[in-house]
TORFISE-255252 format. One record per residue (C-alpha): residue number from 0; y, x, z. Coordinates in nm, 4 decimals, decimal comma. Each point is the difference from the previous one (the first is absolute). Last residue first. Layout:
+-----+----------+----------+----------+
!   n !       py !       px !       pz !
+-----+----------+----------+----------+
! NUM !        Y !        X !        Z !
...
+-----+----------+----------+----------+
This chain:
+-----+----------+----------+----------+
!   n !       py !       px !       pz !
+-----+----------+----------+----------+
! 366 !   1,5363 !  -1,3958 !   1,8583 !
! 365 !  -0,2033 !  -0,0736 !  -0,2654 !
! 364 !   0,2868 !  -0,0685 !  -0,2420 !
! 363 !   0,1778 !   0,3026 !   0,1095 !
! 362 !  -0,3343 !   0,1833 !  -0,1113 !
! 361 !   0,0309 !  -0,1383 !  -0,3282 !
! 360 !   0,3293 !   0,0257 !  -0,0685 !
! 359 !  -0,0184 !   0,3935 !   0,0449 !
! 358 !  -0,3249 !  -0,0007 !  -0,2474 !
! 357 !   0,2857 !  -0,1864 !  -0,2276 !
! 356 !   0,2225 !   0,2486 !  -0,0145 !
! 355 !  -0,2226 !   0,2800 !   0,0151 !
! 354 !  -0,1963 !  -0,1517 !  -0,3112 !
! 353 !   0,3764 !  -0,0476 !  -0,1834 !
! 352 !   0,0819 !   0,3820 !   0,0965 !
! 351 !  -0,3246 !   0,1312 !  -0,1923 !
! 350 !  -0,1309 !   0,3001 !   0,1499 !
! 349 !  -0,1518 !  -0,1177 !   0,2880 !
! 348 !  -0,1224 !   0,1720 !   0,3319 !
! 347 !  -0,0907 !  -0,1758 !   0,2814 !
! 346 !  -0,0742 !   0,1084 !   0,3882 !
! 345 !  -0,1714 !  -0,2612 !   0,2439 !
! 344 !  -0,0628 !  -0,0632 !   0,3303 !
! 343 !  -0,3248 !  -0,2090 !   0,1533 !
! 342 !  -0,0063 !  -0,2502 !   0,1722 !
! 341 !  -0,2109 !  -0,2363 !  -0,2175 !
! 340 !   0,2506 !  -0,2292 !  -0,1912 !
! 339 !   0,2317 !   0,3448 !  -0,0041 !
! 338 !  -0,2607 !   0,2097 !  -0,1827 !
! 337 !  -0,0887 !  -0,3114 !  -0,2622 !
! 336 !   0,3732 !  -0,0516 !  -0,0514 !
! 335 !   0,0037 !   0,2982 !  -0,0846 !
! 334 !  -0,2580 !   0,0574 !  -0,2535 !
! 333 !   0,1200 !  -0,2918 !  -0,1784 !
! 332 !   0,3596 !   0,0982 !  -0,0475 !
! 331 !   0,0574 !  -0,0852 !  -0,3625 !
! 330 !  -0,0564 !   0,3181 !  -0,1380 !
! 329 !  -0,0673 !   0,3304 !   0,2772 !
! 328 !  -0,1450 !   0,2541 !  -0,2178 !
! 327 !   0,0271 !   0,1996 !   0,2983 !
! 326 !  -0,1895 !  -0,1600 !   0,2497 !
! 325 !  -0,0058 !   0,1525 !   0,2980 !
! 324 !  -0,1525 !  -0,1627 !   0,3491 !
! 323 !   0,1138 !   0,1500 !   0,3513 !
! 322 !  -0,2074 !  -0,0928 !   0,2834 !
! 321 !   0,1538 !  -0,2320 !   0,2859 !
! 320 !  -0,3136 !  -0,2402 !   0,0217 !
! 319 !  -0,2926 !   0,2187 !  -0,1203 !
! 318 !  -0,1905 !   0,1130 !  -0,3193 !
! 317 !  -0,2574 !  -0,0206 !  -0,2420 !
! 316 !  -0,1506 !  -0,3067 !  -0,0440 !
! 315 !   0,3073 !  -0,2102 !   0,0894 !
! 314 !   0,1951 !   0,1750 !  -0,2544 !
! 313 !  -0,2532 !   0,0117 !  -0,2664 !
! 312 !  -0,1080 !  -0,3752 !   0,0542 !
! 311 !   0,4183 !  -0,0496 !  -0,0150 !
! 310 !   0,0443 !   0,1695 !  -0,3077 !
! 309 !  -0,2216 !  -0,2129 !  -0,2497 !
! 308 !   0,0693 !  -0,3854 !   0,2459 !
! 307 !   0,3696 !   0,0801 !  -0,1135 !
! 306 !  -0,0658 !  -0,1040 !  -0,3865 !
! 305 !   0,0490 !   0,2720 !  -0,2665 !
! 304 !   0,3349 !  -0,0334 !  -0,2226 !
! 303 !   0,0272 !   0,1640 !  -0,3176 !
! 302 !   0,2560 !  -0,2008 !  -0,1856 !
! 301 !   0,2620 !  -0,0213 !   0,2769 !
! 300 !   0,2228 !  -0,3084 !   0,0697 !
! 299 !  -0,2605 !  -0,3276 !  -0,1712 !
! 298 !  -0,2964 !   0,2131 !  -0,0102 !
! 297 !  -0,1608 !  -0,3230 !   0,0731 !
! 296 !  -0,3918 !  -0,0409 !   0,1614 !
! 295 !   0,0020 !   0,2709 !   0,1939 !
! 294 !  -0,3494 !   0,1494 !   0,0073 !
! 293 !  -0,3179 !  -0,2083 !   0,1572 !
! 292 !  -0,2099 !   0,1738 !   0,2817 !
! 291 !  -0,3560 !   0,1772 !  -0,0393 !
! 290 !  -0,0299 !   0,3295 !   0,1558 !
! 289 !  -0,3127 !   0,1901 !  -0,1499 !
! 288 !  -0,1153 !   0,2942 !   0,2304 !
! 287 !  -0,0567 !  -0,1914 !   0,2917 !
! 286 !   0,0385 !   0,1627 !   0,3541 !
! 285 !   0,2944 !  -0,1913 !   0,0859 !
! 284 !  -0,0352 !  -0,2845 !  -0,2429 !
! 283 !  -0,2064 !  -0,2775 !   0,1456 !
! 282 !  -0,2064 !   0,1889 !   0,2855 !
! 281 !   0,2600 !   0,1775 !   0,1656 !
! 280 !   0,2185 !  -0,3244 !  -0,0313 !
! 279 !  -0,2687 !  -0,1816 !   0,1966 !
! 278 !  -0,0449 !   0,2708 !   0,2570 !
! 277 !   0,4130 !  -0,0299 !   0,0440 !
! 276 !   0,2057 !   0,3077 !  -0,1903 !
! 275 !   0,2285 !   0,2764 !   0,2041 !
! 274 !  -0,3218 !  -0,0036 !   0,2311 !
! 273 !  -0,1545 !   0,2313 !  -0,2462 !
! 272 !   0,2636 !   0,3399 !   0,1704 !
! 271 !  -0,1212 !   0,3230 !  -0,1651 !
! 270 !   0,2530 !   0,2247 !   0,0798 !
! 269 !   0,0250 !   0,2753 !  -0,3124 !
! 268 !   0,0180 !   0,3600 !   0,1144 !
! 267 !   0,1494 !   0,2259 !  -0,2771 !
! 266 !  -0,0687 !   0,0261 !  -0,3960 !
! 265 !   0,2000 !  -0,2049 !  -0,1791 !
! 264 !  -0,2028 !  -0,2963 !  -0,1357 !
! 263 !   0,0004 !  -0,1676 !  -0,3353 !
! 262 !  -0,0902 !  -0,3774 !  -0,0319 !
! 261 !  -0,0012 !  -0,1114 !  -0,3909 !
! 260 !   0,0774 !  -0,3655 !  -0,0490 !
! 259 !  -0,1168 !  -0,1493 !  -0,3061 !
! 258 !   0,0673 !  -0,2789 !  -0,2210 !
! 257 !  -0,1789 !  -0,3116 !  -0,1385 !
! 256 !  -0,0793 !  -0,3145 !  -0,2318 !
! 255 !   0,0386 !   0,2631 !  -0,2832 !
! 254 !  -0,0562 !  -0,1681 !  -0,3798 !
! 253 !  -0,2740 !   0,1284 !  -0,1032 !
! 252 !  -0,0856 !   0,1981 !  -0,3283 !
! 251 !  -0,2221 !  -0,2328 !  -0,2708 !
! 250 !   0,2752 !   0,0341 !  -0,2640 !
! 249 !   0,1641 !  -0,3315 !  -0,0976 !
! 248 !   0,2955 !   0,0702 !   0,2562 !
! 247 !   0,1099 !  -0,1008 !   0,3112 !
! 246 !   0,2541 !   0,2154 !   0,1892 !
! 245 !   0,2980 !  -0,1605 !  -0,0826 !
! 244 !  -0,1392 !  -0,2904 !   0,2006 !
! 243 !  -0,0270 !  -0,3557 !  -0,2149 !
! 242 !  -0,3392 !  -0,0604 !   0,1365 !
! 241 !   0,1061 !   0,0410 !   0,3585 !
! 240 !  -0,1461 !   0,3298 !   0,2372 !
! 239 !  -0,2201 !  -0,1195 !   0,2912 !
! 238 !   0,2483 !   0,0843 !   0,3004 !
! 237 !  -0,0266 !   0,2770 !   0,1626 !
! 236 !  -0,2969 !   0,2504 !   0,1223 !
! 235 !   0,1549 !   0,2626 !   0,2723 !
! 234 !  -0,2856 !   0,2985 !  -0,0447 !
! 233 !   0,0258 !   0,2469 !   0,2712 !
! 232 !  -0,0335 !   0,3414 !   0,0508 !
! 231 !  -0,0716 !   0,2711 !   0,2607 !
! 230 !   0,0590 !   0,3148 !   0,1520 !
! 229 !   0,1472 !   0,2181 !  -0,3388 !
! 228 !   0,1737 !   0,3340 !   0,1976 !
! 227 !   0,3266 !   0,1524 !  -0,0206 !
! 226 !   0,1502 !   0,3056 !  -0,0340 !
! 225 !   0,2158 !  -0,0710 !  -0,3224 !
! 224 !  -0,2162 !   0,1266 !  -0,2280 !
! 223 !  -0,2684 !  -0,2276 !   0,1286 !
! 222 !   0,2348 !  -0,2981 !  -0,0205 !
! 221 !   0,0846 !   0,0861 !  -0,3555 !
! 220 !  -0,3803 !   0,0206 !  -0,0863 !
! 219 !  -0,0812 !  -0,2942 !   0,1275 !
! 218 !   0,2662 !  -0,1560 !  -0,1716 !
! 217 !  -0,1135 !   0,1132 !  -0,2977 !
! 216 !  -0,3433 !  -0,1087 !   0,0498 !
! 215 !   0,1203 !  -0,3766 !   0,0626 !
! 214 !   0,1564 !  -0,0072 !  -0,3092 !
! 213 !  -0,2777 !  -0,1662 !  -0,2460 !
! 212 !   0,2094 !  -0,0172 !  -0,3105 !
! 211 !  -0,1355 !  -0,2775 !  -0,2099 !
! 210 !   0,0528 !   0,0291 !  -0,3934 !
! 209 !   0,2636 !  -0,0336 !  -0,2610 !
! 208 !  -0,0126 !   0,1118 !  -0,3812 !
! 207 !   0,3254 !   0,1399 !  -0,1128 !
! 206 !   0,1679 !  -0,2200 !  -0,2938 !
! 205 !   0,0442 !   0,1289 !  -0,3429 !
! 204 !  -0,3539 !  -0,0849 !  -0,0796 !
! 203 !   0,0942 !  -0,3691 !   0,0864 !
! 202 !   0,3204 !  -0,0013 !  -0,1615 !
! 201 !   0,0008 !  -0,1809 !  -0,3325 !
! 200 !  -0,3095 !   0,2110 !  -0,0912 !
! 199 !  -0,2217 !  -0,1686 !   0,2342 !
! 198 !  -0,3144 !   0,2223 !   0,0502 !
! 197 !  -0,4093 !  -0,0403 !  -0,0543 !
! 196 !   0,0323 !   0,1577 !  -0,3129 !
! 195 !  -0,1646 !  -0,2364 !  -0,2450 !
! 194 !   0,0512 !  -0,3018 !   0,1582 !
! 193 !   0,3299 !   0,0729 !   0,1634 !
! 192 !   0,1320 !   0,1332 !  -0,3306 !
! 191 !  -0,0719 !  -0,3086 !  -0,1802 !
! 190 !   0,1251 !  -0,2131 !   0,2685 !
! 189 !   0,3454 !   0,1562 !  -0,0451 !
! 188 !   0,0415 !  -0,0318 !  -0,3371 !
! 187 !  -0,0034 !  -0,3725 !   0,0586 !
! 186 !  -0,2615 !  -0,2443 !  -0,1365 !
! 185 !  -0,0897 !  -0,2507 !  -0,2711 !
! 184 !  -0,2759 !   0,2481 !  -0,1285 !
! 183 !   0,0844 !   0,0817 !  -0,3447 !
! 182 !   0,3841 !   0,0681 !   0,1769 !
! 181 !  -0,1296 !   0,2426 !   0,2482 !
! 180 !  -0,1922 !   0,1743 !  -0,2507 !
! 179 !   0,2644 !   0,0502 !  -0,2067 !
! 178 !   0,2946 !   0,0964 !   0,2832 !
! 177 !  -0,2827 !   0,2247 !   0,1116 !
! 176 !  -0,0372 !   0,2254 !  -0,2579 !
! 175 !  -0,2133 !  -0,1179 !  -0,3513 !
! 174 !  -0,1631 !   0,2863 !  -0,2326 !
! 173 !  -0,3232 !  -0,0560 !   0,1447 !
! 172 !  -0,0053 !  -0,3891 !  -0,1345 !
! 171 !  -0,3297 !  -0,1132 !   0,0202 !
! 170 !  -0,1623 !   0,2141 !   0,2654 !
! 169 !   0,3274 !  -0,0124 !   0,1638 !
! 168 !  -0,0138 !  -0,3872 !   0,0416 !
! 167 !  -0,3135 !   0,0643 !   0,1855 !
! 166 !   0,0712 !   0,1775 !   0,2419 !
! 165 !   0,2728 !  -0,2348 !   0,0579 !
! 164 !  -0,2361 !  -0,2786 !   0,0628 !
! 163 !  -0,2114 !   0,2189 !   0,1625 !
! 162 !   0,2457 !   0,1076 !   0,2326 !
! 161 !   0,0420 !  -0,3901 !   0,1033 !
! 160 !   0,2580 !  -0,2310 !  -0,0976 !
! 159 !   0,0126 !  -0,3238 !   0,2422 !
! 158 !   0,3755 !   0,0768 !   0,0700 !
! 157 !   0,1533 !  -0,1261 !   0,3210 !
! 156 !  -0,2363 !   0,1768 !   0,2028 !
! 155 !  -0,0566 !  -0,0476 !   0,3787 !
! 154 !  -0,3845 !  -0,0787 !  -0,0005 !
! 153 !   0,0054 !   0,3025 !  -0,1403 !
! 152 !   0,1626 !   0,1928 !   0,2372 !
! 151 !  -0,0696 !   0,3605 !  -0,1454 !
! 150 !   0,1761 !   0,2897 !   0,1805 !
! 149 !   0,2428 !   0,2384 !  -0,1150 !
! 148 !  -0,0583 !   0,3838 !  -0,0302 !
! 147 !   0,3083 !   0,1897 !   0,1561 !
! 146 !  -0,2363 !   0,3083 !   0,1225 !
! 145 !   0,1180 !   0,0935 !   0,3635 !
! 144 !   0,2304 !   0,2942 !   0,0303 !
! 143 !   0,3303 !  -0,1513 !   0,0571 !
! 142 !  -0,1018 !  -0,2005 !   0,2760 !
! 141 !   0,2241 !  -0,2872 !   0,0722 !
! 140 !  -0,1488 !  -0,1538 !   0,3711 !
! 139 !  -0,0210 !  -0,3870 !  -0,0408 !
! 138 !  -0,2349 !  -0,0584 !   0,3401 !
! 137 !   0,1552 !   0,2756 !   0,2141 !
! 136 !  -0,1999 !  -0,0221 !   0,3304 !
! 135 !   0,1458 !  -0,1572 !   0,2946 !
! 134 !   0,1872 !   0,1022 !   0,3045 !
! 133 !   0,0942 !  -0,0351 !   0,4119 !
! 132 !   0,0430 !   0,3398 !   0,1032 !
! 131 !  -0,0618 !   0,0764 !   0,4398 !
! 130 !   0,1192 !   0,3235 !   0,1244 !
! 129 !  -0,1509 !   0,0329 !   0,3895 !
! 128 !   0,0287 !   0,1262 !   0,3148 !
! 127 !  -0,2327 !   0,2368 !   0,1883 !
! 126 !   0,3010 !   0,2835 !  -0,0152 !
! 125 !   0,2978 !  -0,1866 !  -0,0367 !
! 124 !   0,1185 !  -0,1022 !  -0,3453 !
! 123 !   0,3222 !   0,1476 !  -0,0726 !
! 122 !  -0,0594 !   0,3632 !  -0,1155 !
! 121 !  -0,2550 !  -0,0919 !  -0,2361 !
! 120 !   0,1732 !  -0,2447 !  -0,1516 !
! 119 !   0,1885 !   0,1504 !  -0,2763 !
! 118 !  -0,3136 !   0,0820 !  -0,1431 !
! 117 !  -0,1015 !  -0,3489 !  -0,0913 !
! 116 !   0,3721 !  -0,0339 !  -0,1108 !
! 115 !  -0,0221 !   0,2935 !  -0,2228 !
! 114 !  -0,3076 !  -0,0970 !  -0,1425 !
! 113 !   0,1109 !  -0,3422 !  -0,0901 !
! 112 !   0,2833 !   0,0771 !  -0,1761 !
! 111 !  -0,1500 !   0,2640 !  -0,1782 !
! 110 !  -0,2550 !  -0,2208 !  -0,1200 !
! 109 !   0,2574 !  -0,2542 !  -0,1098 !
! 108 !   0,1715 !   0,2471 !  -0,1995 !
! 107 !  -0,2534 !   0,1362 !  -0,1695 !
! 106 !  -0,1365 !  -0,3648 !  -0,1054 !
! 105 !   0,4205 !  -0,0512 !  -0,0972 !
! 104 !   0,1985 !  -0,1440 !   0,2364 !
! 103 !   0,3401 !  -0,2255 !  -0,1501 !
! 102 !  -0,1964 !  -0,3452 !   0,0340 !
! 101 !  -0,0618 !   0,0155 !   0,3706 !
! 100 !   0,2332 !  -0,1932 !   0,1173 !
!  99 !  -0,0673 !  -0,2922 !  -0,2698 !
!  98 !  -0,3724 !   0,0449 !  -0,0174 !
!  97 !  -0,2077 !   0,1515 !  -0,2477 !
!  96 !  -0,3419 !   0,0588 !   0,1898 !
!  95 !   0,0517 !   0,3085 !   0,1452 !
!  94 !  -0,0738 !  -0,1620 !   0,3046 !
!  93 !   0,2943 !   0,0815 !   0,2103 !
!  92 !  -0,0935 !   0,1072 !   0,3728 !
!  91 !  -0,1636 !  -0,2276 !   0,2515 !
!  90 !   0,0833 !   0,0924 !   0,3218 !
!  89 !  -0,1635 !   0,0486 !   0,3872 !
!  88 !   0,1206 !   0,2961 !   0,2142 !
!  87 !  -0,1737 !   0,0094 !   0,3174 !
!  86 !   0,0993 !   0,1922 !   0,3383 !
!  85 !   0,3210 !   0,1186 !  -0,1285 !
!  84 !   0,1732 !   0,2833 !   0,2478 !
!  83 !  -0,1487 !   0,3368 !  -0,0421 !
!  82 !   0,2856 !   0,1319 !  -0,2231 !
!  81 !   0,3194 !  -0,2215 !   0,0940 !
!  80 !   0,0500 !  -0,1380 !  -0,3307 !
!  79 !   0,2857 !   0,1368 !  -0,2401 !
!  78 !  -0,2572 !   0,1813 !  -0,2073 !
!  77 !  -0,0830 !  -0,3311 !  -0,1511 !
!  76 !   0,3652 !  -0,1245 !  -0,0911 !
!  75 !   0,0107 !   0,1962 !  -0,3011 !
!  74 !  -0,3349 !   0,0027 !  -0,1446 !
!  73 !   0,0044 !  -0,3764 !   0,0716 !
!  72 !   0,2839 !  -0,0739 !  -0,2209 !
!  71 !   0,3009 !  -0,1727 !   0,1510 !
!  70 !   0,0562 !  -0,3235 !   0,1992 !
!  69 !  -0,0600 !  -0,0199 !   0,3711 !
!  68 !  -0,1934 !  -0,2644 !   0,1607 !
!  67 !   0,0380 !   0,0003 !   0,3805 !
!  66 !  -0,1981 !  -0,0340 !   0,3472 !
!  65 !  -0,0183 !   0,3812 !   0,0401 !
!  64 !   0,2363 !   0,2356 !  -0,0101 !
!  63 !   0,0136 !   0,2736 !  -0,2469 !
!  62 !   0,0356 !   0,3401 !   0,1539 !
!  61 !   0,3270 !   0,1873 !   0,0743 !
!  60 !  -0,0651 !   0,0018 !   0,3514 !
!  59 !  -0,0994 !   0,3794 !  -0,0587 !
!  58 !  -0,2285 !   0,2818 !   0,0961 !
!  57 !  -0,2339 !   0,0392 !  -0,3366 !
!  56 !  -0,3376 !   0,0462 !   0,0136 !
!  55 !  -0,0411 !   0,3187 !  -0,1329 !
!  54 !  -0,2450 !   0,1557 !   0,3099 !
!  53 !  -0,1722 !  -0,3583 !  -0,0163 !
!  52 !  -0,0549 !  -0,0515 !  -0,3647 !
!  51 !  -0,0585 !   0,3937 !  -0,1061 !
!  50 !  -0,2982 !   0,0264 !   0,2528 !
!  49 !  -0,1424 !  -0,3121 !  -0,1641 !
!  48 !   0,0416 !   0,1254 !  -0,3423 !
!  47 !  -0,1324 !   0,3311 !   0,0607 !
!  46 !  -0,2841 !  -0,1470 !   0,1968 !
!  45 !  -0,0462 !  -0,2314 !  -0,2962 !
!  44 !  -0,0585 !   0,2748 !  -0,2084 !
!  43 !  -0,2495 !   0,2127 !   0,2327 !
!  42 !  -0,2293 !  -0,3056 !   0,0262 !
!  41 !   0,0352 !  -0,1888 !   0,3242 !
!  40 !  -0,1645 !   0,0818 !   0,3161 !
!  39 !   0,2636 !   0,2881 !   0,1213 !
!  38 !   0,2760 !  -0,3671 !   0,0000 !
!  37 !  -0,1655 !  -0,0568 !   0,3470 !
!  36 !   0,0787 !  -0,3289 !   0,0667 !
!  35 !   0,3505 !  -0,1659 !   0,1366 !
!  34 !   0,2128 !   0,1467 !  -0,1751 !
!  33 !   0,2078 !   0,3435 !   0,0464 !
!  32 !   0,3489 !  -0,0161 !   0,0397 !
!  31 !   0,0472 !  -0,3158 !   0,1197 !
!  30 !   0,2381 !  -0,2439 !  -0,1932 !
!  29 !   0,3003 !  -0,1119 !   0,0757 !
!  28 !   0,0219 !  -0,2719 !   0,2472 !
!  27 !   0,2474 !  -0,3241 !  -0,1580 !
!  26 !  -0,2824 !  -0,1719 !  -0,1820 !
!  25 !  -0,1554 !  -0,0833 !   0,3727 !
!  24 !   0,2564 !  -0,1651 !   0,1548 !
!  23 !   0,0595 !  -0,2227 !  -0,3160 !
!  22 !  -0,3438 !  -0,0829 !   0,0391 !
!  21 !   0,0091 !  -0,1370 !   0,3670 !
!  20 !   0,3240 !  -0,1560 !  -0,1064 !
!  19 !  -0,1522 !  -0,1540 !  -0,2991 !
!  18 !  -0,3124 !  -0,1174 !   0,1614 !
!  17 !   0,2221 !  -0,1095 !   0,3206 !
!  16 !   0,2033 !  -0,2251 !  -0,2573 !
!  15 !  -0,2902 !  -0,1298 !  -0,1795 !
!  14 !  -0,1255 !  -0,1363 !   0,3542 !
!  13 !   0,3222 !  -0,1650 !   0,0205 !
!  12 !   0,0276 !  -0,1474 !  -0,3223 !
!  11 !  -0,3652 !  -0,1248 !   0,0318 !
!  10 !  -0,2723 !   0,1586 !  -0,2071 !
!   9 !  -0,1293 !  -0,1371 !  -0,3060 !
!   8 !  -0,3847 !   0,0973 !   0,0393 !
!   7 !  -0,0695 !  -0,3769 !  -0,0464 !
!   6 !   0,1643 !   0,0148 !  -0,3358 !
!   5 !  -0,2171 !   0,2618 !  -0,1527 !
!   4 !  -0,3552 !  -0,2000 !   0,1035 !
!   3 !   0,1581 !  -0,3148 !  -0,1467 !
!   2 !   0,1009 !   0,1873 !  -0,3272 !
!   1 !   0,3537 !   0,1013 !  -0,0352 !
!   0 !   0,1795 !  -0,1733 !  -0,2444 !
+-----+----------+----------+----------+
């Protein structure tokens, strides 16, 4: 469901058709040979990128048409989008947390995927336009270099045997191995090893430790390398974590109730229009760094859906009716629905066929 504010902005079918017609007229225009600002004022490396982008723009009609979901790898399909045509690209990539659709990726693969996708956005975003990435830190990132030291949780111990008990038996029987010590104390040899050395002989000392991986710096660097500049960031506060969440543990680590939205700007003239929101909306969320709204209650048809309020807010804040909005990890089609509800056009890219079909069904049901 859209928020009341988003529902108020839903266009009539006649108005929406007019917006689409205007946008379609704009979309078929070929890029000019220069942007509408002085590229000589850019850093030298960016000057070259802009010159190459405009001088080598493809004079062809074989671009991906708006208002369609395309199946395939984003790295293959992004180069087929018309240069300088996307006002906003807003998407949520795989988070590298073991979801079914990302299980084939190593961490190196994951990094390369995101770096490549961000790099391929530079030619297609309009000068002054935005790339917005919704992502979270990796809470259980396996780190082979992290010391494998077992934590203690005294209140949850199944055995009350202490290290001092073990040291006493060892002093009395220096020839005993851990099995014999365990027999004297009525515990397992695992308990003996854990109390003495802080690890678990039944696998704990062989398993890599996990830690939080902060991904914001990675995304920032990939964007900078591509030619974008960090413009803003928002924090989306979701629902409180439930007690039996897979992320809960006996440690002091917090369970995330939030994700990030990183806003990246492509150099160019950005036209600010605060009338896109009402004064009350600017005060309530448009000017605030923290956005609070619920997550999707049931991921029944896709295991990582975000609520329509997330792309709707970004679309309303950064685009005008008729603009083209891109989501290159389209999933169940939420961004496309938000764009249509707000009178924008969309282009969707999705790798898996079942989700392409799901997104198309969602869009068809809206009509």
